[in-house]
C-alpha positions in Angstrom: -63.3 85.6 14.3 -62.1 85.5 18.0 -62.8 89.3 18.4 -66.0 88.1 17.2 -66.9 85.7 19.8 -65.7 88.0 22.6 -68.1 91.0 21.4 -71.0 88.8 21.3 -70.0 87.0 25.1 -69.5 90.9 26.4 -72.6 91.5 24.9 -74.5 88.6 26.0 -73.3 89.7 30.3 -74.2 93.3 29.9 -77.5 92.2 28.5 -77.9 89.3 31.7 -76.9 91.4 34.6 -78.7 94.2 32.9 -81.9 91.7 33.3 -81.1 91.2 36.9 -81.0 94.9 37.6 -83.9 96.2 39.9 -84.9 99.5 38.5 -85.4 102.1 41.1 -88.0 105.0 40.3 -88.0 107.9 42.8 -90.7 109.2 45.1 -92.0 112.7 44.6 -89.2 114.6 46.6 -86.7 112.0 46.3 -84.5 113.7 44.0 -84.4 116.8 46.8 -83.0 114.6 49.3 -79.5 115.8 50.3 -77.0 113.0 50.4 -73.7 113.6 53.0 -71.9 111.7 54.4 -70.3 114.1 57.3 -71.6 114.2 60.4 -71.2 118.2 60.8 -74.2 118.2 58.3 -76.5 116.9 59.8 -76.0 118.6 63.5 -78.8 121.3 63.6 -81.2 117.9 61.9 -83.1 115.4 63.7 -82.8 112.1 62.8 -85.9 110.1 61.9 -85.5 106.9 61.3 -82.8 104.7 59.8 -82.2 103.4 56.0 -80.7 100.2 54.5 -80.6 98.5 51.2 -82.8 95.1 51.3 -81.5 92.2 50.6 -83.3 89.2 49.1 -80.9 86.9 50.8 -79.0 87.5 53.6 -75.7 87.4 51.7 -76.3 88.7 48.2 -79.4 91.2 48.0 -80.5 92.1 44.9 -78.3 94.7 42.3 -80.1 98.3 42.0 -79.6 100.3 39.0 -79.7 102.9 41.7 -79.0 102.6 45.1 -78.9 105.9 46.5 -82.5 105.9 45.0 -83.9 103.5 47.3 -82.1 105.0 50.2 -83.3 108.4 48.6 -86.9 106.8 48.8 -86.9 105.3 52.1 -85.6 109.0 54.2 -89.0 110.8 52.3 -91.0 108.0 53.3 -89.8 108.8 56.6 -90.0 112.1 56.7 -86.6 113.0 56.5 -85.1 115.3 53.6 -81.1 114.7 54.2 -79.7 111.1 54.1 -76.5 110.7 56.3 -74.9 107.6 54.7 -73.0 105.4 57.0 -71.7 102.5 54.9 -71.7 103.2 51.6 -70.9 99.6 50.9 -73.7 97.9 52.7 -75.7 100.6 51.4 -76.7 102.0 55.5 -77.7 105.5 56.8 -79.7 107.6 59.0 -82.7 109.7 57.4 -82.6 113.2 59.1 -84.8 115.9 59.1 -83.0 119.3 58.6 -84.4 122.9 58.5 
């Protein structure tokens, strides 16, 4: 009986968390964006802008089902084809256009 109650609580928690997640749909071209955290990978590229996960509040932003998808979409929107991630924890990076 206790195990069943625990299973119900776990299932309810998972459902609640998934309901809070913001679903991300990739824009055309976003799946082809190269993601790197190595500066040497973008030395021959041109920076086109900064990208960052949007936040609905200063301290706690929304939970994204695909945070890299958000950054890839922003990179494409800036005309970039490579995403240099400067902080995975904060969801920040620089969009580059590489040859």
